[in-house]
C-alpha positions as CSV (number, residue, x, y, z in Angstrom):
1,X,-73.9,-39.8,-14.7
2,X,-74.8,-36.7,-16.7
3,X,-73.1,-33.4,-15.8
4,X,-76.4,-32.0,-14.6
5,X,-76.7,-34.6,-11.9
6,X,-73.3,-33.9,-10.6
7,X,-74.2,-30.2,-10.5
8,X,-77.4,-31.0,-8.6
9,X,-75.5,-33.1,-6.0
10,X,-72.8,-30.5,-5.6
11,X,-75.3,-27.8,-5.3
12,X,-77.3,-29.7,-2.6
13,X,-74.1,-30.4,-0.7
14,X,-73.1,-26.7,-0.7
15,X,-76.6,-25.8,0.3
16,X,-76.4,-28.0,3.3
17,X,-73.1,-26.4,4.3
18,X,-74.6,-22.9,4.0
19,X,-77.6,-24.0,6.0
20,X,-75.4,-25.2,8.8
21,X,-73.5,-22.0,8.9
22,X,-76.7,-19.9,8.8
23,X,-78.5,-21.9,11.5
24,X,-75.4,-22.3,13.6
25,X,-74.6,-18.6,13.3
26,X,-78.1,-17.5,14.2
27,X,-78.2,-19.8,17.2
28,X,-74.8,-18.7,18.4
29,X,-75.7,-15.0,17.9
30,X,-78.9,-15.5,19.9
31,X,-77.0,-17.4,22.6
32,X,-74.4,-14.7,23.0
33,X,-76.9,-11.9,22.9
34,X,-79.3,-13.5,25.4
35,X,-76.4,-14.5,27.7
36,X,-74.9,-11.0,27.6
37,X,-78.3,-9.4,28.3
38,X,-79.0,-11.7,31.2
39,X,-75.6,-11.1,32.7
40,X,-75.9,-7.4,32.3
41,X,-79.4,-7.2,33.8
42,X,-79.0,-9.8,36.6
43,X,-75.4,-9.5,37.6
44,X,-74.3,-6.1,36.4
45,X,-71.5,-7.6,34.2
46,X,-71.2,-8.5,30.6
47,X,-69.9,-11.4,28.6
48,X,-66.2,-10.8,27.7
49,X,-65.9,-10.3,23.9
50,X,-69.6,-10.3,23.3
51,X,-69.5,-7.5,20.9
52,X,-66.6,-9.2,18.9
53,X,-68.5,-12.4,18.7
54,X,-71.7,-10.6,17.7
55,X,-69.8,-8.9,14.9
56,X,-68.2,-12.1,13.7
57,X,-71.5,-14.0,13.7
58,X,-73.2,-11.2,11.8
59,X,-70.5,-11.3,9.1
60,X,-70.7,-15.0,8.8
61,X,-74.5,-15.0,8.6
62,X,-74.5,-12.1,6.0
63,X,-72.0,-13.7,3.6
64,X,-73.2,-17.3,4.0
65,X,-76.7,-15.9,3.5
66,X,-75.7,-14.1,0.3
67,X,-75.1,-17.4,-1.6
68,X,-78.2,-19.0,0.0
69,X,-80.4,-16.1,-1.1
70,X,-79.2,-16.3,-4.6
71,X,-79.7,-20.0,-4.6
72,X,-83.3,-19.6,-3.5
73,X,-83.9,-16.5,-5.7
74,X,-84.7,-14.5,-2.5
75,X,-82.2,-11.7,-3.1
76,X,-83.2,-8.1,-3.5
77,X,-84.2,-7.4,-7.1
78,X,-85.5,-4.4,-8.9
79,X,-87.9,-5.8,-11.4
80,X,-89.9,-2.9,-12.8
81,X,-88.6,-3.5,-16.4
82,X,-88.1,-7.2,-16.0
83,X,-91.8,-7.7,-15.0
84,X,-93.0,-6.0,-18.1
85,X,-91.1,-8.3,-20.4
86,X,-92.1,-11.8,-21.6
87,X,-90.6,-14.7,-23.4
88,X,-87.1,-14.7,-24.9
89,X,-86.4,-11.0,-24.0
90,X,-87.3,-11.7,-20.4
91,X,-85.0,-14.7,-20.3
92,X,-82.2,-12.8,-22.1
93,X,-82.4,-10.1,-19.5
94,X,-82.2,-12.6,-16.7
95,X,-79.2,-14.3,-18.3
96,X,-77.5,-10.9,-18.7
97,X,-78.2,-9.9,-15.1
98,X,-77.0,-13.3,-13.9
99,X,-73.7,-13.1,-15.9
100,X,-73.1,-9.5,-14.8
101,X,-73.8,-10.3,-11.2
102,X,-71.6,-13.4,-11.3
103,X,-68.7,-11.3,-12.8
104,X,-69.1,-8.6,-10.2
105,X,-69.1,-11.2,-7.3
106,X,-66.1,-13.0,-8.7
107,X,-64.3,-9.7,-8.9
108,X,-65.2,-8.8,-5.4
109,X,-64.3,-12.2,-4.0
110,X,-60.9,-11.9,-5.5
111,X,-60.2,-8.6,-3.6
112,X,-61.8,-10.0,-0.5
113,X,-59.5,-12.9,-0.7
114,X,-56.5,-10.6,-1.0
115,X,-57.7,-8.7,2.1
116,X,-58.1,-11.9,4.1
117,X,-54.7,-13.1,3.1
118,X,-53.1,-9.8,4.1
119,X,-54.8,-10.0,7.5
120,X,-53.5,-13.6,7.8
121,X,-49.9,-12.5,7.0
122,X,-50.2,-9.5,9.3
123,X,-51.2,-11.7,12.2
124,X,-53.9,-9.3,13.4
125,X,-56.3,-10.6,16.1
126,X,-59.4,-9.2,17.8
127,X,-58.9,-7.2,20.9
128,X,-60.8,-9.0,23.6
129,X,-60.7,-12.7,22.5
130,X,-57.6,-12.7,20.3
131,X,-59.5,-14.4,17.4
132,X,-57.5,-14.1,14.2
133,X,-59.1,-11.5,12.0
134,X,-58.6,-13.6,8.9
135,X,-60.8,-16.3,10.4
136,X,-63.5,-13.8,11.2
137,X,-63.5,-12.5,7.6
138,X,-62.8,-15.8,5.8
139,X,-66.5,-16.2,4.9
140,X,-66.5,-12.9,2.9
141,X,-64.6,-14.2,-0.2
142,X,-66.2,-17.6,0.2
143,X,-69.7,-16.2,0.3
144,X,-69.0,-13.8,-2.6
145,X,-67.5,-16.7,-4.6
146,X,-70.4,-19.0,-3.9
147,X,-72.9,-16.3,-4.8
148,X,-71.0,-15.9,-8.1
149,X,-71.2,-19.6,-8.7
150,X,-75.0,-19.5,-8.0
151,X,-75.5,-16.7,-10.5
152,X,-73.4,-18.6,-13.0
153,X,-75.5,-21.7,-12.5
154,X,-78.6,-19.6,-13.0
155,X,-77.3,-18.3,-16.4
156,X,-76.3,-21.9,-17.3
157,X,-79.8,-23.2,-16.4
158,X,-81.5,-20.6,-18.5
159,X,-79.2,-21.2,-21.4
160,X,-79.5,-24.9,-21.3
161,X,-83.2,-25.5,-20.5
162,X,-86.7,-24.4,-21.5
163,X,-88.5,-22.0,-19.3
164,X,-87.2,-19.2,-17.1
165,X,-85.3,-20.0,-13.9
166,X,-84.7,-17.3,-11.3
167,X,-82.0,-19.5,-9.9
168,X,-80.5,-22.9,-10.5
169,X,-83.2,-24.5,-8.4
170,X,-86.1,-22.1,-8.7
171,X,-88.3,-21.8,-11.8
172,X,-89.8,-18.4,-12.6
173,X,-93.1,-18.3,-10.7
174,X,-94.5,-15.2,-12.4
175,X,-94.4,-16.5,-16.0
176,X,-97.6,-15.6,-17.6
177,X,-98.8,-16.1,-21.1
178,X,-99.8,-12.7,-22.6
179,X,-103.5,-12.2,-23.0
180,X,-105.1,-11.8,-26.4
181,X,-103.8,-8.9,-28.4
182,X,-100.8,-8.4,-26.0
183,X,-97.4,-8.6,-27.7
184,X,-95.3,-11.8,-26.8
185,X,-92.0,-9.9,-26.2
């Protein structure tokens, strides 16, 4: 089986994992928020640890969502210059951005991992629920690392195939052939 097929299978598997984290996190966040609101308004009490759980779910959703957004090319992008380019220059800029973004996310994931390991060694827990802090933040280096992998895959896809791909899975939708008389750069 060619390497590309393995990458596709691995990518799909990681995507399923991210989807489960995102869907589960959103559902859990909604459940905690709704339960806490109902308890507060109907019984005059609150759910113990609701703010801690909300914070943890938001962290997990954010950093699992980072990799998912890069995979689907749904991340924030400033494209004023990029949109003006065509052809090989446009593709080269996309590869440069992808490689730079991957390098930055690999760098940040390294330091996030160091932080998570230090909180693990320190044995810190949350105040109300005594959840280990390292478990709450474990998704940060993982999400950054997976985002870096997605940017790397985007660069690889653009270097190894024809056309322009905004991500490993998503082909550029805005490719246009220049009109008559317009330069092809």
